C-alpha positions in Angstrom: 100.9 87.6 110.7 103.7 89.6 109.1 104.6 93.3 109.7 105.5 94.0 106.1 104.4 93.2 102.6 106.3 93.7 99.4 104.5 93.3 96.1 106.4 93.1 92.8 105.0 93.3 89.3 104.5 90.0 87.5 106.9 90.0 84.5 104.6 88.0 82.2 101.7 90.5 82.6 104.1 93.4 82.2 105.4 92.0 78.9 101.8 91.4 77.7 100.8 95.0 78.6 104.0 96.3 77.0 103.3 94.5 73.7 99.7 95.7 73.7 100.9 99.3 74.3 103.5 99.1 71.5 100.8 97.8 69.1 98.4 100.6 70.0 101.1 103.2 70.0 102.0 102.1 66.4 98.3 102.2 65.5 98.2 105.8 66.7 101.3 106.7 64.7 99.8 105.0 61.6 96.6 106.9 61.9 98.5 110.2 62.4 100.8 109.6 59.4 98.2 108.1 57.0 95.3 110.3 57.8 94.0 110.4 54.2 93.3 106.7 54.3 90.8 107.1 57.1 88.8 110.2 55.7 86.5 108.2 53.5 85.4 105.6 56.1 81.7 105.9 57.0 82.5 106.0 60.7 84.9 108.9 60.3 82.5 110.8 58.0 79.7 110.4 60.6 81.5 111.0 63.9 84.5 113.1 62.9 82.9 114.9 59.9 85.6 113.5 57.7 88.0 116.0 59.3 91.7 115.2 58.7 92.6 117.5 61.6 90.4 115.5 64.0 91.9 112.2 62.7 95.4 113.5 63.2 94.6 114.7 66.7 93.2 111.3 67.6 96.2 109.5 66.1 98.6 111.8 67.8 96.9 111.5 71.2 96.8 107.7 70.8 100.5 107.7 70.0 101.3 109.9 73.1 99.1 108.0 75.5 100.3 104.6 74.5 103.8 105.8 74.3 103.6 106.8 77.9 102.2 103.3 78.6 105.2 101.8 76.8 107.5 103.9 79.0 105.7 102.9 82.2 105.7 99.2 81.3 109.3 99.3 80.2 110.2 100.9 83.5 108.4 98.2 85.5 110.1 95.5 83.4 113.6 96.8 83.9 113.2 97.9 87.5 113.7 95.9 90.6 111.5 98.3 92.6 108.3 96.9 94.1 104.8 98.1 93.1 103.8 98.3 96.8 105.6 98.2 100.1 103.6 98.1 103.3 105.4 98.3 106.7 105.3 99.9 110.1 105.9 103.4 108.5 102.9 103.2 106.1 102.2 102.3 102.5 104.7 103.1 99.8 103.1 103.2 96.4 105.2 102.9 93.3 102.5 101.4 91.0 102.1 104.3 88.6 103.7 107.5 87.4 101.3 109.4 89.6 102.2 107.4 92.7 103.1 109.5 95.7 105.6 107.2 97.5 105.2 106.8 101.2 101.9 107.5 102.8 102.3 107.3 106.6 99.7 105.4 108.6 98.8 108.5 110.6 97.6 110.1 107.3 95.3 107.2 106.4 91.7 107.2 107.6 90.7 104.0 105.9 92.0 101.3 103.5 89.5 99.9 101.0 89.4 97.4 98.1 87.7 99.2 95.2 86.4 97.5 92.0 86.5 100.0 89.2 86.5 99.3 85.4 87.0 95.6 85.9 90.1 96.1 88.0 90.7 96.0 91.7 92.5 98.8 93.5 93.9 99.2 97.0 92.2 102.5 97.8 93.2 104.9 100.6 90.9 107.4 102.2 93.1 110.2 103.7 92.5 112.2 106.8 93.7 115.4 105.1 93.9 115.3 101.3 95.4 118.8 100.8 99.0 117.9 101.4 98.8 115.1 98.9 96.9 117.1 96.3 99.7 119.8 96.7 102.2 117.2 95.6 100.3 116.5 92.3 100.5 118.5 89.1 97.2 119.9 87.7 96.6 116.9 85.5 97.1 114.3 88.3 94.9 116.4 90.6 92.1 116.4 88.1 92.4 112.6 87.5 92.5 111.9 91.2 89.4 114.1 91.9 87.6 112.5 88.9 88.3 109.0 90.1 87.3 110.0 93.6 84.0 111.4 92.3 83.3 108.3 90.2 83.8 106.0 93.2 82.0 108.1 95.7 78.9 108.0 93.6 78.9 104.2 93.9 79.6 103.8 97.7 78.3 104.9 101.0 81.7 105.0 102.6 84.2 107.9 102.4 85.7 108.3 99.0 89.3 107.4 98.5 91.7 109.8 96.9 94.5 107.3 96.2 94.0 104.2 94.1 96.9 101.7 93.9 96.6 99.4 90.9 97.3 95.8 91.6 96.6 94.7 88.0 100.2 93.6 87.2 100.8 91.9 90.5 100.8 88.1 90.6 99.2 88.2 94.0 95.4 88.1 94.7 94.2 91.7 95.4 91.8 90.4 98.1 94.6 88.6 99.9 96.8 91.8 99.6 93.9 93.9 101.0 93.4 91.6 104.0 97.1 91.7 104.8 97.2 95.5 104.5 94.1 95.8 106.7 95.8 93.7 109.4 98.9 95.8 109.3 96.9 99.0 109.3 95.0 97.8 112.4 98.3 97.4 114.2 99.9 100.8 113.3 97.1 103.3 113.0 
């Protein structure tokens, strides 16, 4: 058994996500700029009431959301930083813009593997959530609480606050989970 794990993003998956994000960002920009081309579509007339303002908002939000995804994937592609570092100090999460960095073992009540939206996450139940919520801005706080509420409605166990995405790792999430659980058992 090892005392540390370092998980890096898989470059092939990162490039694939980057290309998909670029395509969707361009689609958002196209919708924003060429709003008038979408006003007469039946779908738009029914669900968006043919409103050019709503079409522009959707296009703009798509551009911003997928632009942030392009930034995130580019950062992963160019960085040599791991997604996840697990050692005697705790779990260091660098998997997303909302990642909180080092979470010491003494702050972790449980480590879980959570299936959510066809993805697997290494999920952390914290002994005291308040210090970690205080580190988050209002948007990250709302997203963390919303994810926690969604997962807590599906499980009997305590609901995790922190979800570490393993989707761009080349390693098997279940194998990572077993290794993290072993290290957690040694240091908690």
